[in-house]
C-alpha positions in Angstrom: 0.0 0.0 0.0 1.6 3.3 -1.1 1.8 6.5 0.8 -0.8 8.1 -1.5 -3.2 5.1 -1.0 -3.0 5.3 2.8 -3.4 9.0 2.8 -6.4 9.0 0.5 -8.1 6.3 2.6 -7.4 8.2 5.8 -8.5 11.5 4.3 -11.8 9.9 3.3 -12.2 8.6 6.9 -11.4 12.0 8.4 -14.2 13.6 6.2 -16.6 10.9 7.4 -15.5 11.5 11.0 -16.2 15.2 10.7 -19.6 14.5 9.0 -20.6 12.1 11.8 -19.5 14.7 14.4 -21.9 17.2 12.9 -24.7 14.6 12.6 -24.6 13.6 16.3 -25.3 17.2 17.3 -28.3 17.4 15.0 -31.6 17.4 17.2 -33.4 15.3 14.6 -30.7 12.6 14.9 -30.6 12.8 18.7 -34.3 12.1 18.8 -33.8 8.8 17.0 -32.0 6.9 19.9 -31.1 3.9 17.8 -29.4 5.9 15.1 -27.8 8.2 17.7 -26.2 5.3 19.5 -25.0 3.8 16.2 -23.4 7.0 15.0 -21.7 7.6 18.4 -20.1 4.1 18.2 -18.9 4.8 14.7 -17.5 8.2 15.8 -15.5 6.5 18.6 -14.3 3.8 16.3 -12.9 6.4 13.8 -11.1 8.4 16.4 -7.9 6.3 16.5 -7.7 6.4 12.7 -8.0 10.1 12.7 -5.3 10.4 15.3 -3.1 8.0 13.2 -3.8 10.2 10.1 -2.6 13.4 11.9 0.5 11.6 13.1 1.2 10.0 9.7 0.8 13.4 7.9 3.3 14.9 10.4 5.9 12.2 9.8 5.6 12.6 6.0 6.0 16.4 6.3 9.1 15.9 8.5 10.5 13.4 6.0 10.1 15.9 3.2 11.8 18.6 5.3 14.7 16.3 6.1 15.2 15.3 2.5 15.1 18.9 1.4 17.8 19.7 4.0 20.0 16.9 2.7 19.7 18.4 -0.8 20.3 22.1 0.1 22.4 22.1 3.3 26.1 22.6 2.8 27.2 22.2 6.5 28.3 18.6 6.9 27.3 18.4 10.6 23.8 19.6 9.7 23.6 17.1 6.9 24.6 14.3 9.2 21.8 15.3 11.7 19.3 15.5 8.8 20.4 12.0 7.7 19.9 10.5 11.2 16.6 12.2 11.6 15.5 10.8 8.2 16.4 7.3 9.2 14.4 7.6 12.4 11.4 9.1 10.6 11.4 6.4 7.9 11.4 3.7 10.6 8.5 5.4 12.3 6.7 5.7 8.9 7.1 2.0 8.3 5.9 1.0 11.7 2.9 3.4 11.6 1.9 2.1 8.1 1.8 -1.5 9.4 -0.4 -0.3 12.3 -2.7 1.6 10.0 -3.1 -1.3 7.6 -4.4 -3.4 10.5 -6.6 -0.5 11.6 -8.1 -0.2 8.1 -9.2 -3.8 8.1 -12.8 -3.8 9.3 -12.9 -5.0 12.9 -15.6 -7.2 14.2 -18.1 -4.7 15.7 -18.8 -7.2 18.4 -15.3 -6.9 19.8 -16.0 -3.8 21.9 -19.0 -5.4 23.6 -19.3 -7.0 27.1 -19.5 -10.8 27.2 -21.5 -13.6 28.6 -19.2 -16.5 29.6 -20.5 -20.0 30.0 -18.4 -22.8 31.5 -19.8 -26.4 31.4 -18.3 -29.6 32.6 -17.7 -32.1 29.7 -16.4 -35.6 29.7 -14.7 -36.9 32.9 -17.5 -37.0 35.5 -16.7 -35.3 38.8 -13.2 -34.4 37.7 -14.7 -32.4 34.8 -16.8 -30.4 37.2 -13.7 -29.7 39.3 -11.9 -28.6 36.2 -14.8 -26.3 35.2 -14.4 -24.7 38.7 -10.6 -24.3 38.0 -11.4 -22.5 34.7 -13.9 -20.3 36.4 -11.3 -19.3 39.0 -8.7 -18.8 36.2 -11.0 -16.4 34.3 -12.1 -14.4 37.4 -8.5 -13.9 38.3 -7.8 -12.7 34.7 -10.9 -10.4 34.8 -9.8 -8.9 38.1 -6.2 -8.4 36.8 -7.6 -6.4 33.8 -9.8 -4.3 36.0 -13.0 -5.7 34.5 -16.1 -6.7 36.5 -18.0 -10.0 36.5 -21.4 -11.1 37.9 -22.5 -14.7 38.1 -26.0 -15.3 36.6 -26.5 -19.0 37.2 -24.6 -22.0 38.4 -25.0 -25.7 39.2 -22.5 -27.1 41.5 -20.6 -30.4 41.0 -21.1 -33.4 43.3 -17.6 -33.2 44.8 -16.8 -29.5 44.0 -16.5 -27.2 41.0 -19.4 -26.7 38.7 -21.5 -28.7 36.3 -22.2 -25.3 34.7 -21.7 -21.6 35.5 -22.7 -18.5 33.6 -21.4 -15.0 34.2 -21.6 -11.5 32.7 -18.2 -9.8 32.2 -18.1 -6.0 31.7 -15.2 -3.8 30.7 -13.5 -2.2 27.8 -13.3 -4.5 24.7 -14.1 -7.6 26.8 -15.5 -9.8 24.0 -12.7 -9.0 21.6 -10.2 -10.5 24.1 -12.2 -13.3 25.7 -13.6 -14.6 22.4 -10.4 -16.7 21.9 -11.4 -18.8 24.9 -14.5 -20.4 23.3 -14.1 -24.1 22.7 -13.2 -27.3 24.5 -10.5 -27.1 27.2 -8.9 -30.4 28.1 -7.0 -31.2 31.4 -4.6 -34.1 31.9 -3.8 -34.8 35.6 -4.4 -37.2 38.4 -7.9 -36.5 39.6 -8.8 -35.8 43.2 -11.2 -38.7 42.9 -8.5 -41.2 41.6 -7.0 -43.5 44.2 -4.6 -45.3 41.8 -2.6 -42.2 40.9 -3.3 -42.5 37.2 -3.4 -39.5 34.9 -6.9 -39.0 33.4 -8.1 -36.7 30.7 -11.2 -34.6 31.4 -12.8 -31.7 29.6 -14.9 -28.6 30.0 -16.5 -26.4 27.4 -16.3 -22.6 27.3 -18.6 -20.4 25.3 -18.1 -16.6 25.1 -21.0 -14.6 23.6 -21.0 -10.9 22.8 -23.6 -9.3 25.1 -26.5 -7.9 23.1 -27.3 -4.3 23.8 -30.8 -3.0 24.0 -30.8 -1.7 20.5 -29.4 -4.9 18.9 -32.6 -6.9 19.1 -36.3 -6.2 19.3 -37.4 -8.3 22.2 -41.2 -8.4 22.9 -42.2 -8.9 26.5 -45.4 -10.7 25.3 -43.1 -13.5 23.9 -41.6 -14.2 27.3 -42.9 -16.4 30.1 -41.6 -15.5 33.5 -41.4 -18.0 36.4 -40.0 -17.4 39.9 -38.5 -19.9 42.3 -36.3 -20.2 45.4 -32.6 -20.0 44.8 -30.3 -22.9 45.6 -26.7 -23.0 46.7 -24.7 -20.5 48.7 -26.0 -17.0 49.3 -27.6 -17.0 52.7 -31.1 -17.6 54.1 -32.7 -14.6 52.3 -31.6 -15.9 48.9 -32.5 -19.5 49.5 -36.0 -19.0 51.1 -37.5 -16.2 49.0 -38.8 -16.4 45.4 -36.0 -14.2 44.1 -34.7 -16.5 41.3 -36.1 -15.9 37.8 -36.6 -18.2 34.9 -37.4 -16.7 31.5 -38.7 -18.7 28.5 -38.7 -17.2 25.1 -41.8 -18.9 23.6 -41.0 -18.5 19.8 -37.4 -19.9 20.1 -37.8 -22.1 23.2 -34.7 -20.5 24.8 -34.7 -20.7 28.6 -32.5 -18.6 30.9 -32.4 -18.3 34.6 -30.7 -16.1 37.2 -30.5 -16.8 40.9 -27.4 -15.0 42.2 -29.0 -11.8 43.5 -31.2 -11.3 46.5 -33.4 -8.9 44.5 -35.9 -10.5 42.1 -35.8 -7.3 40.0 -32.0 -7.5 39.7 -32.3 -11.2 38.7 -34.9 -10.3 36.2 -32.8 -7.6 34.6 -29.8 -10.0 34.4 -31.9 -12.8 33.0 -33.4 -10.5 30.4 -30.0 -9.3 29.3 -28.8 -12.9 28.9 -31.9 -13.9 26.9 -31.4 -10.9 24.6 -27.8 -12.1 24.2 -28.7 -15.6 23.3 -31.3 -14.5 20.7 -28.8 -12.1 19.2 -26.2 -14.9 19.0 -28.5 -17.1 16.9 -27.8 -14.6 14.1 -24.2 -13.9 15.1 -23.4 -17.6 14.9 -23.9 -17.5 11.1 -21.1 -14.9 10.9 -18.9 -17.0 13.1 -19.5 -20.1 11.0 -18.4 -18.1 8.0 -15.1 -16.8 9.4 -14.3 -20.0 11.2 -13.7 -21.6 7.8 -11.2 -18.9 7.0 -9.3 -18.3 10.2 -7.8 -21.0 12.4 -7.6 -18.7 15.4 -11.4 -18.2 15.2 -12.3 -21.8 14.9 -13.1 -21.8 18.6 -15.9 -19.3 18.3 -17.2 -20.7 15.0 -17.2 -24.3 16.2 -17.6 -24.4 20.0 -17.0 -28.2 20.0 -13.4 -27.7 18.8 -10.6 -28.7 21.1 -8.6 -25.6 21.6 -6.3 -26.0 24.6 -4.7 -28.7 26.8 -3.6 -28.2 30.4 -1.1 -30.9 31.2 -0.3 -31.0 35.0 2.4 -33.7 35.0 4.5 -31.8 32.5 3.4 -28.3 33.8 2.5 -27.2 30.3 -0.3 -25.5 28.4 -0.7 -26.1 24.7 -3.0 -24.0 22.4 -3.7 -26.3 19.4 -4.9 -23.5 17.1 -1.4 -21.9 16.8 0.7 -24.9 18.0 1.9 -22.8 21.0 3.2 -24.6 24.1 4.1 -22.7 27.3 5.6 -24.3 30.4 4.0 -22.0 32.9 0.8 -23.9 33.8 0.7 -22.6 37.4 0.7 -19.0 36.3 -1.9 -19.6 33.5 -4.3 -21.4 36.0 -3.8 -18.4 38.3 -5.1 -16.1 35.6 -2.0 -15.1 33.6 -3.5 -15.5 30.1 -1.8 -12.5 28.5 0.8 -14.4 26.5 -1.7 -16.9 25.2 -4.2 -14.3 24.1 -1.5 -12.0 22.6 -0.1 -14.8 20.5 -3.6 -15.6 19.3 -4.2 -11.9 18.4 -0.9 -11.8 16.5 -1.8 -14.9 14.5 -5.3 -13.6 13.7 -4.0 -10.1 12.7 -1.5 -11.8 10.4 -4.3 -13.8 8.8 -6.5 -10.7 8.5 -3.7 -8.8 6.7 -3.1 -11.7 4.4 -6.8 -11.9 3.5 -7.0 -8.2 2.9 -4.1 -8.4 0.4 -5.6 -11.2 -1.6 
């Protein structure tokens, strides 16, 4: 991509940015909340590109000045300074161009959303439930380390510990765009707590990460929903377990059922359950998009096919292997304690490389 091509693209985006800036102050646009929210999102998405455009123009201007000085300057010391500056500027130009190329590839608009994370025990009986509990702890540690928030919607405890299933909402900046790589089957190889012979077993748990639907993403009619209340189960104290605070919502047209029991307030549980129902309905359509890209990008196979084996946690060898990019790390203890940065960064690098390759085809 030449300088002129990058500049012309960025100039067009700056014009669009300025147009949207005018539109979002128009009273007629502001009265249409759905359009106003959409334009605000687009405006925020364009801001980094406009900043990159200003920085890029400044670098090109300084390169022109440095080249001019090399042509006209007679003083050798000044020429040497101009030469050094030109080398630095050309390196900066090259680096910024690579960043801009990535920024110009249309991002998944879901990436900036919050997420609903489901963890379910798979094959392996009681050990699978214990492993699902380990994954839940791993993710909550990671969430806390990033300064995000999480809230458990629903859980079903395992017989000897852990969870048969647990569902939580995760909120923060760009949550889905980071956690989406975790969707798929996670496998653990270790001696189970329930094993008396000391043999290594393989168990599994499934993780699904869904982008949380916002109010304007889907038209959800209350007349299509049946609401049931029941007493919560599990930890939470007497007031949670003896009052009808838990909520179960059934979407009659689709048959989707969600429930929330974690809060003492029935109203809060209802709001959380409604948000999860909206997300599940939204994801019926979003799944079609995931199915399409999963056939093109190996790093996204986890979200396109949630039955795909994506990662193995081997306790005897202290290693973690991500099968999508053939990456093995020997820091299992740190990973299980929530240090997922290197795994996710390598997946992002691999995906960005594939996105660049696809954009050049």
